[in-house]
Each structure stands twice: as C-alpha cells, then as structure tokens.
C-alpha positions as a Markdown table, in Angstrom:
| # | Residue | x | y | z |
|---|---|---|---|---|
| 1 | Met | 0.0 | 0.0 | 0.0 |
| 2 | Ile | 1.2 | 3.5 | -0.9 |
| 3 | Ala | 0.4 | 6.5 | 1.4 |
| 4 | Ile | 1.2 | 10.1 | 0.5 |
| 5 | Arg | 1.6 | 12.7 | 3.3 |
| 6 | Pro | 3.2 | 16.0 | 4.0 |
| 7 | Ala | 6.9 | 15.6 | 5.1 |
| 8 | Val | 7.9 | 16.5 | 8.6 |
| 9 | Pro | 11.3 | 17.4 | 10.1 |
| 10 | Ala | 11.8 | 13.9 | 11.5 |
| 11 | Asp | 11.7 | 12.6 | 7.9 |
| 12 | Ala | 14.8 | 14.6 | 6.8 |
| 13 | Pro | 17.4 | 11.8 | 7.2 |
| 14 | Ala | 15.2 | 9.3 | 5.3 |
| 15 | Met | 14.3 | 11.9 | 2.7 |
| 16 | Ser | 18.0 | 12.6 | 2.2 |
| 17 | Ala | 18.8 | 9.0 | 1.8 |
| 18 | Val | 16.1 | 8.5 | -0.8 |
| 19 | Leu | 17.2 | 11.6 | -2.8 |
| 20 | Ile | 20.9 | 10.5 | -2.8 |
| 21 | Ala | 20.2 | 6.8 | -3.6 |
| 22 | Ser | 17.8 | 7.8 | -6.4 |
| 23 | Ile | 20.3 | 10.2 | -8.0 |
| 24 | Arg | 23.3 | 7.9 | -7.6 |
| 25 | Glu | 21.6 | 4.6 | -8.7 |
| 26 | Leu | 18.8 | 5.6 | -11.0 |
| 27 | Cys | 20.1 | 8.7 | -12.8 |
| 28 | Asp | 23.4 | 7.4 | -14.0 |
| 29 | Ala | 22.4 | 8.2 | -17.6 |
| 30 | Asp | 22.3 | 11.8 | -16.5 |
| 31 | His | 25.4 | 12.1 | -14.3 |
| 32 | Arg | 27.4 | 9.5 | -16.1 |
| 33 | Asp | 29.3 | 8.8 | -12.9 |
| 34 | Asp | 31.0 | 12.1 | -13.3 |
| 35 | Ala | 32.2 | 13.1 | -9.8 |
| 36 | Glu | 31.8 | 16.9 | -10.5 |
| 37 | Ile | 28.2 | 16.5 | -11.7 |
| 38 | Leu | 27.3 | 14.2 | -8.9 |
| 39 | Ser | 28.8 | 16.5 | -6.3 |
| 40 | Gly | 26.9 | 19.5 | -7.6 |
| 41 | Trp | 23.6 | 17.5 | -7.8 |
| 42 | Leu | 23.9 | 16.0 | -4.3 |
| 43 | Arg | 25.2 | 19.2 | -2.6 |
| 44 | Asn | 21.7 | 20.2 | -1.3 |
| 45 | Lys | 20.4 | 16.7 | -0.6 |
| 46 | Thr | 21.9 | 16.3 | 3.0 |
| 47 | Pro | 19.5 | 16.0 | 5.9 |
| 48 | Gln | 20.4 | 19.6 | 6.9 |
| 49 | Met | 19.5 | 20.9 | 3.5 |
| 50 | Val | 16.3 | 18.9 | 3.5 |
| 51 | Leu | 15.3 | 20.6 | 6.7 |
| 52 | Arg | 15.9 | 23.9 | 5.1 |
| 53 | Met | 13.7 | 22.9 | 2.2 |
| 54 | Leu | 11.0 | 22.0 | 4.6 |
| 55 | Glu | 11.2 | 25.5 | 6.1 |
| 56 | Arg | 11.3 | 27.4 | 2.7 |
| 57 | Pro | 8.3 | 29.6 | 2.2 |
| 58 | Gly | 6.2 | 28.5 | -0.8 |
| 59 | Ala | 7.6 | 24.9 | -0.8 |
| 60 | Leu | 5.5 | 21.9 | 0.0 |
| 61 | Leu | 7.3 | 18.6 | 0.5 |
| 62 | Leu | 5.4 | 15.3 | 0.3 |
| 63 | Val | 6.6 | 11.8 | 1.0 |
| 64 | Ala | 5.3 | 8.5 | -0.2 |
| 65 | Glu | 5.4 | 5.5 | 2.1 |
| 66 | Arg | 5.2 | 2.0 | 0.8 |
| 67 | Asp | 4.7 | -0.9 | 3.2 |
| 68 | Gly | 5.7 | 1.5 | 6.0 |
| 69 | Glu | 9.0 | 2.6 | 4.4 |
| 70 | Leu | 9.7 | 6.1 | 3.1 |
| 71 | Ala | 9.9 | 5.3 | -0.7 |
| 72 | Ala | 9.8 | 8.7 | -2.5 |
| 73 | Val | 10.1 | 12.4 | -2.0 |
| 74 | Gly | 8.3 | 15.2 | -3.9 |
| 75 | Cys | 8.2 | 18.9 | -3.7 |
| 76 | Leu | 6.1 | 21.8 | -5.1 |
| 77 | Asn | 7.6 | 25.2 | -5.5 |
| 78 | Gly | 4.8 | 27.7 | -5.4 |
| 79 | Ser | 1.4 | 26.8 | -6.8 |
| 80 | Asp | 2.4 | 25.2 | -10.1 |
| 81 | Glu | 6.0 | 23.9 | -10.2 |
| 82 | Ile | 7.1 | 20.3 | -9.3 |
| 83 | Ala | 10.6 | 20.6 | -8.1 |
| 84 | Leu | 11.3 | 17.1 | -6.9 |
| 85 | Asn | 9.9 | 13.6 | -7.6 |
| 86 | Tyr | 12.5 | 11.0 | -6.6 |
| 87 | Val | 11.9 | 7.3 | -5.7 |
| 88 | Ala | 14.1 | 5.0 | -3.7 |
| 89 | Pro | 15.7 | 2.3 | -6.0 |
| 90 | Ala | 14.1 | -0.5 | -4.0 |
| 91 | His | 10.6 | 1.0 | -4.8 |
| 92 | Arg | 11.1 | 1.8 | -8.5 |
| 93 | Phe | 8.4 | 0.4 | -10.8 |
| 94 | Gln | 6.0 | -0.2 | -7.9 |
| 95 | Gly | 3.6 | 2.7 | -8.6 |
| 96 | Val | 5.2 | 5.0 | -6.0 |
| 97 | Ser | 6.4 | 7.8 | -8.4 |
| 98 | Lys | 3.1 | 7.7 | -10.2 |
| 99 | Ala | 1.1 | 8.0 | -7.0 |
| 100 | Leu | 3.4 | 10.8 | -5.8 |
| 101 | Leu | 3.1 | 12.6 | -9.1 |
| 102 | Ala | -0.7 | 12.4 | -8.9 |
| 103 | Ala | -0.7 | 13.8 | -5.4 |
| 104 | Leu | 1.5 | 16.7 | -6.5 |
| 105 | Glu | -0.7 | 17.4 | -9.5 |
| 106 | Asp | -3.8 | 17.3 | -7.3 |
| 107 | Arg | -2.3 | 20.0 | -5.1 |
| 108 | Ile | -1.6 | 22.1 | -8.2 |
| 109 | Arg | -5.2 | 21.7 | -9.4 |
| 110 | Ala | -6.5 | 22.6 | -5.9 |
| 111 | Ser | -4.5 | 25.8 | -6.0 |
| 112 | Gly | -6.5 | 26.9 | -9.1 |
| 113 | Ala | -3.6 | 26.6 | -11.5 |
| 114 | Asp | -4.6 | 25.5 | -15.0 |
| 115 | Arg | -1.1 | 24.0 | -15.8 |
| 116 | Ala | 1.8 | 22.5 | -14.0 |
| 117 | Arg | 5.5 | 22.9 | -14.8 |
| 118 | Leu | 8.7 | 20.9 | -14.1 |
| 119 | Thr | 12.1 | 20.3 | -15.4 |
| 120 | Ser | 12.8 | 16.6 | -16.0 |
| 121 | Thr | 16.0 | 14.7 | -16.1 |
| 122 | Gly | 16.7 | 12.5 | -19.1 |
| 123 | Thr | 16.1 | 9.5 | -16.9 |
| 124 | Ala | 12.5 | 10.6 | -16.0 |
| 125 | His | 11.6 | 12.2 | -19.3 |
| 126 | Arg | 9.7 | 9.1 | -20.6 |
| 127 | Phe | 7.9 | 8.7 | -17.3 |
| 128 | Tyr | 6.5 | 12.2 | -17.5 |
| 129 | Leu | 5.5 | 11.8 | -21.2 |
| 130 | Ala | 3.7 | 8.6 | -20.3 |
| 131 | Asn | 1.8 | 10.5 | -17.6 |
| 132 | Gly | 0.4 | 13.2 | -19.8 |
| 133 | Trp | 3.2 | 15.7 | -19.6 |
| 134 | Gln | 4.5 | 17.5 | -22.8 |
| 135 | Asp | 7.8 | 19.1 | -23.6 |
| 136 | Ala | 7.6 | 22.9 | -23.2 |
| 137 | Gly | 10.7 | 23.7 | -25.1 |
| 138 | Pro | 14.0 | 22.2 | -26.2 |
| 139 | Ala | 16.3 | 20.4 | -23.8 |
| 140 | Glu | 18.6 | 22.7 | -21.9 |
| 141 | Ala | 22.1 | 22.0 | -20.6 |
| 142 | Asp | 22.3 | 22.4 | -16.8 |
| 143 | Arg | 25.3 | 21.4 | -14.6 |
| 144 | Gly | 26.6 | 19.1 | -17.3 |
| 145 | Met | 23.3 | 17.4 | -17.9 |
| 146 | Leu | 20.4 | 17.8 | -20.3 |
| 147 | Cys | 17.2 | 18.8 | -18.7 |
| 148 | Tyr | 13.7 | 18.9 | -20.2 |
| 149 | Pro | 11.3 | 21.7 | -19.5 |
| 150 | Met | 7.8 | 20.2 | -19.4 |
| 151 | Glu | 4.2 | 21.2 | -18.7 |
| 152 | Lys | 0.8 | 19.6 | -18.1 |
| 153 | Arg | -2.4 | 21.5 | -18.8 |
| 154 | Phe | -5.5 | 20.7 | -16.7 |
C-alpha cells in the first residue's frame, strides 16, 4: 500500500537517503558517474538541507510511504511547479512515483492553476511523457546534464 503525506522534520534523514540513492543509482544516464556533476547535484540533498527545504516559504514537500517505508520524495515550489519527484531504488516500478506525481498534480489543481511545470532529467523524461506531460521547449544544458522543461495542462 502507498500512502502520501506531508513531510515533517523527522523525515529529513530518510528523505535525504532517498534523494541520494535515487540520483546515484537511477540517474546514472544523466550524471554518467561524473564526480563533479554528482557533487553538484547532491550538494543540497543532505539531511540539513532537506530541513531547510521544509522551512522554505512557498515549498510543500510530500513523501510517499510503501509498506511502512519512506519510498519517494516530492516537492512543489509555489502553486504550479514540481521541483522534486525521486523514488528509492528499491521501490522503483511499484507505482510509487506515479502516486506521488498524482498527489503533486492534485495539489496544483487545488491551487487553481490550469497548468503545471517541471524540469525533467533525461532518466525521468519518458515517465512524465507517459503520464500526460508535454515538452515545453528544447532540452537545456544544466550542470553538465540535459534537462527537459515540461508542462501539463489541466
């Protein structure tokens, strides 16, 4: 069973672990095991930085739990931008990311926004396309990786 809930400060260590494992193990096509790219990407994924994210005005962090274990981390910036949607490697392909994405989209709809935005990694690009998202411009280079601006209209 998958449960989605707002993140709380006590979740910070587990959230950090999910973010780091997801980036290191699932996004290797993006970072290509390049130490400089990885270092830059992981810099703000420590438990202390996750706590700062939780305190940031305008940000809403959600976590997905599967079978009682923290399995994914999502974040909204403002009313219409998905800033994070990372799944723990052990929970990949179990519907966790899809459930978290749906919860993030529901929050955006509830805010009154008629569209959502995000920037996808190459790894997640097909996932978002399969879930009704569209490219909103050409891929852009960012920190040594290609990122894909995307949107979904409601």
